[in-house]
LOLO-559726 format. One line per field, with one value per residue (C-alpha): y, z, x; residue in one letter. Coordinates in Angstrom, 1 decimal, always signed. Each point is the difference from the previous one (the first is absolute). Layout:
% LOLO-559726
north	c(Y,...) $
up	c(Z,...) $
east	c(X,...) $
zanu	c(A,...) $
END
This chain:
% LOLO-559726
north	c(-25.2,+0.6,-0.1,+2.8,-0.6,+1.2,+2.4,+0.7,+3.3,+1.2,-0.5,+1.8,+3.7,+1.3,+3.4,+2.1,+2.4,+3.0,+3.6,+2.5,-1.3,+0.2,-0.2,-3.4,-2.5,-2.8,+0.5,-0.1,-3.3,-1.4,+1.0,-1.8,-3.2,+0.0,+0.8,-2.8,-2.4,-0.6,+1.1,-0.4,+3.4,+3.4,+0.8,+3.5,+2.0,+1.3,-3.7,-1.1,-2.6,+0.5,-2.7,+2.1,+1.9,-3.1,+1.1,+1.4,+3.1,+0.6,-0.3,+2.3,+2.7,-0.3,-0.1,-2.5,-0.3,-2.6,-1.3,-2.9,-2.6,-0.9,-1.8,-0.7,-1.1,+2.0,-0.9,-3.0,+2.1,-0.2,+3.4,+0.3,+3.2,+1.5,+2.5,+2.5,+2.4,+3.8,+1.8,+1.8,-1.5,-3.6,+0.7,-2.5,-2.8,+1.4,+0.5,-3.6,-1.4,+1.8,-2.3,-3.0,+1.5,+1.2,+2.6,+2.7,+0.9,+3.3,+0.8,+3.7,+1.3,+1.8,+3.0,+0.3,-0.7,-0.4,-0.1,-0.5,-3.6,+0.0,+1.7,-1.8,-3.4,+1.0,+1.1,-3.0,-2.4,+1.9,-0.3,-3.7,-0.3,-1.1,+0.6,+2.4,+0.4,+2.7,-0.9,+2.9,-1.4,+1.2,+1.7,-0.1,+2.4,+2.8,+0.1,+3.8,-0.2,-3.0,+1.9,+1.7,-3.0,-1.2,+3.4,+0.5,-3.4,+0.8,+3.3,-1.7,-3.4,+0.8,-0.1,-3.9,-0.5,-0.9,-1.2,-3.5,+0.1,+2.8,+0.3,-0.2,+0.3,+2.3,-2.0,-3.2,-1.9,+0.5,-0.2,-1.7,+2.3,-2.5,-2.6,+2.4,+3.0,+1.5,+0.6,+2.6,+0.9,+2.4,+2.1,+0.2,-2.0,-3.8,+0.2,+2.6,-2.1,-3.0,+1.6,+1.7,-3.3,-1.8,+2.7,+0.1,-3.9,-0.4,+2.9,-2.6,-2.3,+1.5,-2.6,+0.6,+3.8,-0.4,-2.2,+2.4,+3.0,-2.0,-0.3,-3.7,-1.3,-1.2,-3.1,-0.6,-2.5,+2.4,+2.9,-2.1,-1.0,+3.5,+1.2,-2.4,+0.8,+3.8,-0.6,-2.1,+2.6,+2.9,+1.6,-0.4,+0.2,-1.0,+1.8,-2.0,+1.0,-2.0,+0.1,-3.0,+0.0,-0.2,-2.1,+2.6,-0.6,-3.1,-2.5,+2.3,+0.3,-3.7,-0.2,+2.4,-1.5,-3.5,+1.2,+2.8,-0.1,-1.2,-3.6,-1.0,-1.5,+3.3,+2.5,+1.3,-2.8,+0.5,+1.5,-1.2,+1.0,-2.3,+1.7,+3.6,-0.7,-0.1,-3.0,-1.1,-3.2,-1.2,-1.6,-3.4,-3.0,-2.4,+1.9,-1.0,+1.4,+3.6,+1.8,+3.1,+0.2,+3.1,-0.5,-2.0,-0.7,-1.5,-1.2,-2.1,-2.1,-0.6,+0.3,+1.8,+0.7,+1.4,+1.4,-0.2,+1.0,-2.6,+1.8,-3.0,-3.9,-2.0,-0.9,-2.9,-1.6,-2.0,+2.8,+0.8,+3.5,+2.1,+3.2,+2.9,-0.8,-2.9,-3.2,-2.6,-1.1,+0.2,-1.8,+2.1,-2.2,+1.2,+2.6,+2.2,+2.6,+2.6,+1.8,+2.3,-2.2,-3.0,-2.6,-2.5,-2.6,+0.5,-3.1,-0.4,+2.1,+3.8,+1.5,+3.0,+3.2,-1.3,+1.2,-2.8,-0.6,-2.4,-1.2,-0.8,+0.4,+1.8,+2.6,+1.7,+3.8,+2.9,+1.1,-3.3,-1.9,-3.8,-2.0,-3.6,-1.6,-0.3,+3.7,+1.1,+3.8,+2.0,+2.3,+2.8,+1.9,+3.5,+1.8,+2.9,+3.1,-0.6,+3.1,+0.3,-0.2,+3.4,-1.0,-2.2,-1.4,-2.0,-3.1,-2.6,-2.9,+0.7,-3.4,-0.7,-3.7,+1.2,+1.6,-2.7,-0.4,+3.7,-0.1,-2.9,+1.7,+3.3,-1.8,-1.7,+3.3,+1.7,-3.0,+0.8,+3.6,+1.4,+3.4,-1.1,-0.5,-1.5,-0.6,+1.0,+3.4,-0.5,+3.0,-0.1,-3.7,+0.7,-2.1,+2.5,-0.2,+2.5,+0.8,+2.5,+1.5,-0.5,-2.2,-2.2,-0.5,-0.3,-2.9,-1.8,+0.3,-1.0,-3.3,-0.5,-0.1,-1.7,-2.5,-0.8,+0.9,+2.1,+3.1,+2.7,+3.5,+2.6,+3.3,+2.4,-1.3,+1.2,+2.2,-1.8) $
up	c(-2.4,-1.8,+1.7,+0.7,+0.5,+3.1,+0.1,+2.5,+1.7,-2.3,-3.0,+1.3,-0.5,+1.9,-0.9,+0.7,-2.7,+2.2,-0.9,-0.5,-1.8,-3.7,-0.9,-1.6,+2.7,-1.1,-3.7,+0.9,+1.9,-3.0,-2.2,+2.2,+0.1,-3.7,-0.9,+2.5,-1.7,+3.0,-1.9,-3.8,-0.7,+1.9,+1.5,+0.3,+2.8,-2.6,-1.0,+3.7,-1.0,+2.2,+2.2,+3.1,-0.1,+0.1,+2.8,-0.9,+1.8,-2.0,-3.3,+1.5,+0.8,-2.8,+2.3,+2.4,+3.3,+1.8,-0.3,-2.2,-0.2,-3.4,-1.1,-2.9,-0.9,-1.9,-0.6,+2.5,+2.7,+1.6,+0.2,+2.5,-0.5,+2.2,-1.9,+2.5,-0.4,-0.2,+1.3,+3.3,+1.7,-0.8,+1.2,+2.7,-2.6,-1.4,+3.3,+1.2,-3.1,+0.8,+2.7,-2.7,-2.4,-0.3,-2.6,-0.1,-3.8,+0.2,-3.3,-1.1,-3.0,-2.4,-0.2,+3.6,+1.7,+3.9,+1.4,+3.6,+0.1,-1.7,+2.9,+2.7,-1.2,-1.1,+3.7,+1.5,-2.1,+1.3,+3.6,-0.4,-1.5,-3.4,-3.2,-2.0,-3.9,-2.0,-3.2,-2.0,-2.2,-3.0,-1.6,-3.3,+1.2,+1.1,-2.6,+0.2,+3.7,+0.6,+0.4,+3.1,+1.7,+1.6,+1.5,+1.2,+1.8,+1.6,+1.2,+1.7,+1.1,+0.4,-1.8,+0.6,-3.2,-3.1,-3.4,-0.8,-3.4,-2.2,-2.8,-3.5,-3.7,+1.2,+2.9,-2.0,+1.8,+2.8,+0.4,+2.9,+1.7,+2.3,-2.2,-2.7,+0.1,-3.2,-2.5,-0.9,+2.2,-0.5,+2.7,+2.1,-0.7,+0.4,+1.0,+2.6,+1.4,+0.0,+1.8,+2.5,+0.9,+0.3,+2.2,+2.3,+0.1,+1.1,+2.6,+2.8,-1.0,+0.8,-2.0,-3.1,+0.2,+0.3,-3.2,-1.8,+0.7,-0.9,-3.3,+0.3,-1.8,+2.3,-1.6,-0.5,+3.0,+2.4,-1.2,+0.7,+3.3,+1.1,-1.6,+2.1,+3.1,-0.6,-0.9,+3.1,+2.1,-1.5,-1.4,-3.7,-1.2,-3.7,-2.5,-2.9,-2.9,-1.4,-2.1,+1.3,-2.3,-3.1,+1.7,-0.2,+2.7,+1.4,-1.0,+1.4,+3.3,+0.4,-1.0,+2.8,+2.6,-0.9,-0.3,+2.2,+2.3,+3.7,+0.9,+3.4,+0.6,-0.8,+1.4,+3.5,+2.4,+0.9,+3.4,+2.6,+3.6,+2.7,+3.3,-0.1,-2.3,-3.8,-1.3,-3.4,-1.6,-2.6,-3.2,+0.9,-1.6,+2.5,+3.1,+1.8,-1.8,+0.5,-2.3,+0.0,-1.1,-2.0,-1.7,+0.6,-2.3,+0.8,-2.7,+0.6,-3.0,-0.1,+3.7,+2.0,-1.2,+2.1,-2.1,+1.8,-0.3,+1.1,+2.1,+0.7,-0.2,-2.5,-0.6,-1.4,+0.4,+3.0,+2.0,+3.5,+1.3,+2.8,-0.7,+2.2,+3.7,-0.7,+1.2,-2.0,-3.1,-3.4,-3.2,-3.0,-2.5,-3.6,-0.8,-2.8,-2.5,-0.8,-3.4,+0.4,+0.6,-1.2,+2.3,-0.9,+2.5,+0.8,-1.2,+2.7,+3.0,+0.5,+1.1,+2.1,-2.0,-2.0,+0.0,+0.1,+1.3,+2.4,-0.6,+2.6,+3.0,+2.6,+2.5,-2.2,+0.0,-1.8,+1.7,+1.9,+0.4,-0.6,+1.3,+0.5,+3.4,+1.0,+0.3,+3.4,-0.4,-1.0,-2.9,-1.3,-3.2,-0.6,-1.6,-2.3,+1.4,-1.0,-0.3,+2.5,-0.9,-1.1,-0.6,+1.7,-0.8,+2.1,-1.7,+0.3,-1.9,-1.8,+0.9,+3.8,-0.9,-1.6,+3.2,+0.9,-3.6,-0.3,+3.2,-1.5,-3.5,+1.6,+2.0,-3.1,-1.9,+2.8,+0.0,-3.6,+0.4,+2.8,-0.3,+0.2,+3.4,+1.1,+3.3,+2.5,+1.4,+3.7,+0.8,-2.6,-0.7,-3.7,-2.4,-1.5,-2.8,-0.3,-2.9,-2.0,-2.0,-2.0,-2.6,+2.6,+1.9,-3.2,-1.2,+3.3,-0.6,-3.6,+1.3,+2.6,-2.7,-2.9,+1.9,+3.1,-1.5,+3.0,-0.4,+2.6,+1.0,+1.0,+2.0,+1.8,+3.4,+3.0,+2.4,+3.3) $
east	c(-3.3,+3.3,+3.4,+2.6,+3.5,+2.0,+2.9,+2.8,+0.4,+2.7,-2.2,-3.0,-1.0,-2.9,-1.4,-3.1,-1.4,-1.1,-0.9,-2.9,-3.0,-0.3,+3.8,-0.4,+1.3,-2.5,+0.8,+3.7,-0.7,-1.8,+2.9,+2.5,-2.1,-0.4,+3.6,+1.1,-2.3,-2.3,-3.0,-0.7,-1.5,-0.1,-3.2,-1.3,-1.7,-2.7,-0.8,-0.1,+2.4,+3.2,+1.3,+0.4,-3.4,-2.3,-2.2,-3.6,+0.7,+3.1,-2.1,-2.7,+2.3,+2.6,+2.9,+1.8,-1.9,+2.3,+3.5,+0.6,+2.7,+1.6,+3.3,+2.1,+3.6,+2.7,+3.6,-0.5,-1.3,-3.4,-1.5,-2.9,-2.1,-2.5,-2.2,-1.7,-2.8,+1.2,-3.1,+0.9,-2.8,+1.3,+3.5,-0.3,+0.3,+3.1,+1.6,-0.9,+1.9,+3.3,+1.3,-0.3,+2.4,+3.7,-0.8,-2.8,-0.4,-1.5,-1.8,-0.3,-2.0,+2.3,-2.2,-1.4,+3.2,+0.1,-3.5,-1.5,+0.4,+3.5,+1.6,-2.0,+1.0,+3.6,+0.5,-1.7,+2.3,+3.0,-1.0,-0.4,+3.5,-1.0,+1.9,-1.9,-0.4,-1.7,-1.9,-1.1,-2.8,-1.9,+3.0,-1.5,-2.7,+2.3,+2.7,+0.6,+0.4,+2.1,+3.4,-1.4,-1.2,+3.2,+0.8,-3.4,+0.0,+3.3,-1.2,-2.9,+1.3,+3.8,+3.5,+0.3,-2.1,+2.1,-1.3,+0.8,-1.5,-1.2,-2.6,+1.3,-1.6,-2.7,-1.0,-0.4,+2.9,+2.3,+3.8,+1.5,+2.5,+1.3,+1.1,+1.0,+2.2,-0.8,-2.7,-2.9,-2.8,-3.0,+1.5,+3.0,+3.3,+0.2,+3.8,-0.7,-2.9,+2.1,+2.9,-2.4,-1.6,+3.4,+1.5,-3.0,+0.0,+3.5,+0.2,-0.6,+2.7,+3.4,+2.0,-2.1,+0.3,+3.8,+0.0,-2.1,+2.0,+3.1,-1.4,-0.8,-3.2,-2.8,-1.4,-3.7,-0.2,+1.6,-2.1,-3.2,+1.0,+0.8,-3.3,-2.1,+1.8,-0.5,-3.7,-0.6,+1.6,-2.1,+3.0,-1.2,-3.5,-0.1,-2.4,-1.3,-2.4,-2.8,-3.0,-1.8,-3.0,+2.3,+2.6,+2.8,+2.7,-1.8,+2.7,+2.6,-1.7,-0.3,+3.6,+1.0,-2.2,+1.6,+3.5,+0.4,-3.0,+0.6,-0.8,-1.2,+3.4,+1.7,-2.6,-0.1,-1.3,-3.6,-0.5,-2.7,-0.5,+1.1,-1.5,+1.1,+2.9,+0.1,+2.1,+1.1,-1.1,+2.8,-1.5,+1.4,-1.8,+1.6,-1.3,-3.3,-3.0,-1.3,-2.4,-2.1,-3.8,-0.4,-3.3,-3.2,-2.9,-3.4,-2.3,-3.3,+0.8,+3.7,+0.7,+2.7,+3.5,+2.9,+2.8,+3.3,+3.7,+2.4,+2.6,+2.2,-0.1,-2.0,-3.8,-1.7,-3.4,+1.2,+1.5,-1.3,-0.1,-1.4,-2.0,+1.4,-0.3,-2.5,+1.6,-2.1,+2.1,-1.7,+0.8,+0.7,-1.8,-0.1,+2.7,-1.2,+1.3,-2.5,-0.5,-2.9,-3.0,+1.8,+1.9,+2.7,+1.5,+3.6,+1.9,+2.4,+1.2,-0.4,+3.2,+0.9,-0.8,-3.0,-3.5,-2.5,-3.7,-1.6,-3.5,-2.8,+2.2,-2.2,+1.1,+2.8,-0.2,+1.9,+3.1,+0.3,+3.4,-0.1,+3.0,+1.1,-1.2,+3.6,+0.4,-1.1,+0.3,-3.0,+0.6,-2.2,+0.3,+1.6,-3.0,-0.4,-1.7,-3.5,-2.2,-2.8,-3.8,-1.4,-3.7,-2.6,-3.4,-2.4,-1.3,-2.8,-1.3,-3.3,-1.2,+0.7,+0.7,+3.3,+1.2,+2.4,+1.0,+0.8,+2.2,+2.1,+0.2,+1.3,+2.5,+1.4,+0.0,+1.9,+2.4,+0.8,+0.6,+2.2,-1.6,-3.6,-1.6,-3.3,-1.6,-2.7,+0.3,+0.1,-2.0,-2.8,+0.1,-0.2,+2.0,+2.4,+2.7,+2.8,+2.3,+1.9,-2.9,-3.1,+1.7,+1.6,-3.4,-1.9,+2.1,-0.7,-3.7,+0.3,+1.9,-2.8,-2.5,+1.9,+2.2,-2.2,-3.4,-0.9,-2.3,+0.7,-1.1,+2.3,+0.0,+2.0,+1.2,-1.9,+2.0,+1.0) $
zanu	c(M,K,L,S,R,S,Y,R,P,Q,D,I,R,N,I,A,L,V,G,H,G,G,V,G,K,T,T,L,A,E,A,L,L,H,R,A,G,A,I,A,R,M,G,S,I,G,E,L,S,T,V,A,D,F,E,P,E,A,H,A,H,G,H,S,T,S,S,S,L,L,F,G,T,W,E,G,K,E,I,N,I,I,D,T,P,G,H,P,E,L,I,G,Q,A,L,A,A,L,P,A,V,E,T,A,V,I,V,V,D,A,A,A,G,V,E,M,N,T,R,R,L,F,D,A,A,G,E,L,G,L,A,R,M,I,V,V,N,R,I,D,Q,N,L,G,G,L,S,S,V,L,G,D,L,R,A,Q,L,G,P,R,L,H,A,I,N,L,P,M,R,N,A,T,D,V,I,D,C,F,D,Q,A,G,G,H,A,D,F,G,N,V,G,D,A,H,R,E,M,L,E,S,S,I,E,L,D,D,A,L,V,E,R,Y,F,A,G,E,P,I,D,L,A,A,R,R,S,A,F,V,D,A,M,V,R,G,H,V,I,P,V,L,F,T,A,A,K,S,G,V,G,V,S,N,L,L,H,I,L,A,A,E,G,P,S,P,A,H,A,R,P,R,R,V,R,H,G,D,A,I,V,E,I,P,C,D,P,M,A,P,F,I,A,Q,V,F,K,V,T,N,D,P,H,T,G,R,L,A,M,I,R,I,L,Q,G,Q,L,D,A,S,T,L,F,V,A,A,S,D,K,K,P,R,K,A,G,Q,V,L,K,I,E,G,R,E,R,S,E,L,N,G,I,A,Y,A,G,D,I,V,A,L,A,K,V,E,G,L,H,V,D,Q,I,L,H,A,P,T,I,V,D,D,Y,T,P,V,L,P,R,Y,P,S,P,T,L,A,I,A,I,S,A,T,D,R,K,D,D,L,K,L,A,T,A,L,A,Q,L,A,E,E,D,P,T,L,F,A,G,Q,D,P,D,T,H,E,L,V,I,R,G,L,G,D,L,H,L,G,L,A,L,E,R,L,K,G,R,Y,R,I,D,V,T,T,R,A,P,R,A,A) $
END
C-alpha cells in the first residue's frame, strides 16, 4: 500500500462537485486529477475507466451512482474532491457530502444552464454556510450562446455571481480576471470583470474600501484575503468556465482553488448540535479530536470503510475515540486516503480539516460525531434537509435461507444512503424498502444481486 503525506489545515482545500446529472462532474474530476498529476491519463465514462465511477452500477448506467472520494495536490495545497451523482433520485449522496467540505462547486452545463438539481444543491450549500462556486462546463459545445450564460445564471441564482475568469480564443482557453486586469476574452471585458470582482470582494472590509476610493492600489495578497472572506460569507460567488474533456480552464480552476479557495482554517467553523443549541467547532489541530462521519461503504471483499471529516484535533493510528454517545473508546487503526477504489495509508498525522477514512471500525454510521474520550459533551451533526421517500416496494429473498443475509445487506445499504430506508412494516410484517424513485430502488436491488449475491422478489406493499 502506497503512502500519502499529511497537510496542515491552511494547506487543505475541500470541495464537493455537485449539480444536475449529465453536466460533466465526473469528467471534470478526472481532468483535475490528471492535471494535478494524481493519474497518468484521463479515463472516460464511455470507456468505463474513470477513477470516480468504479462501481458496477455506475458502469451499467453510464453515470455516477454514489459519491466518490478523490484527492490531488496543486501549488502545495491538498485538494480533496468529492464527486457526487447528479440524478435527482440520488441527491442524498450529494447532500451527505456537503458537511465534509468548505466549498460546493456547482457544475452547470454551458448549454443547459440551471436545472432542477442545480438550484436544490445551490440552496442546500447556502443553508449549510458553505462557500459556493459555479463552474460552467462544456463551453466548447456552446460557442454561440456563451455571452448570455453569465446573465442567465445571475437572473436565476442572484447578483452575487461574478466571473473570475472568461473564455478566450474561441473557448480554447480562459483568462484569469482576478489576477489580471487586462486582456482579451471571447465576450465581456476583462478589466470590467476584474474591477467588479475586486469591488465586490472588498465591500465587507471598510479599511480596504477607503484605500480603494483613495486611489491606493490593493495588492494581490490583500485582494485574495478579502475575496476568501467574501466568498466564505456568501457575499461573492465566483463563476468559472471550463471544457473538462479537452482540459480548457482546468489549470486555472486548480489555481483558483489553491490560491483563492477557502481552507478549513479560514472558512466558517463547522457547526454541530449540542442539545438544543448549535455550536461552532473551530478548526484547531491542537484541540481534542472531533470528527463527523459523512459516508460509509460496505464491501464483502474489501470490508467496511467510514469516511470522516476531521473537525478539530489530530488523528493517527493510535488515536482513541468515542462514537456518538457510546462510552466505549475505539482505536483508529489504519488512517487512509481514498482515491476512488484505491487506498493509500496516511504517512503521519491527519490534521483538523482533512478528509480521511477508517477501515474495519465497526459501529460507525453516516452523520455520526466521533470525539476524544476526554470530551464529555454529546454532539450531533447539523444535517442537510434530506428529501422523504416517495416510493416503496416489498421485498423477500427468493431462497428462504437468505432471509437473514438479506436483512443484513439491506441494513448496510441503508447505512450508505441517508435517503434509502429498509425495515419490516409493523402492520403487514413485510420487509419494505423506501426511496426516491424507480432508479433509486433499482440500484439497491442491483447491489443486492451483484455485491451480496442475493436474489429477491419484489411486489407492491400490502395496505395495512
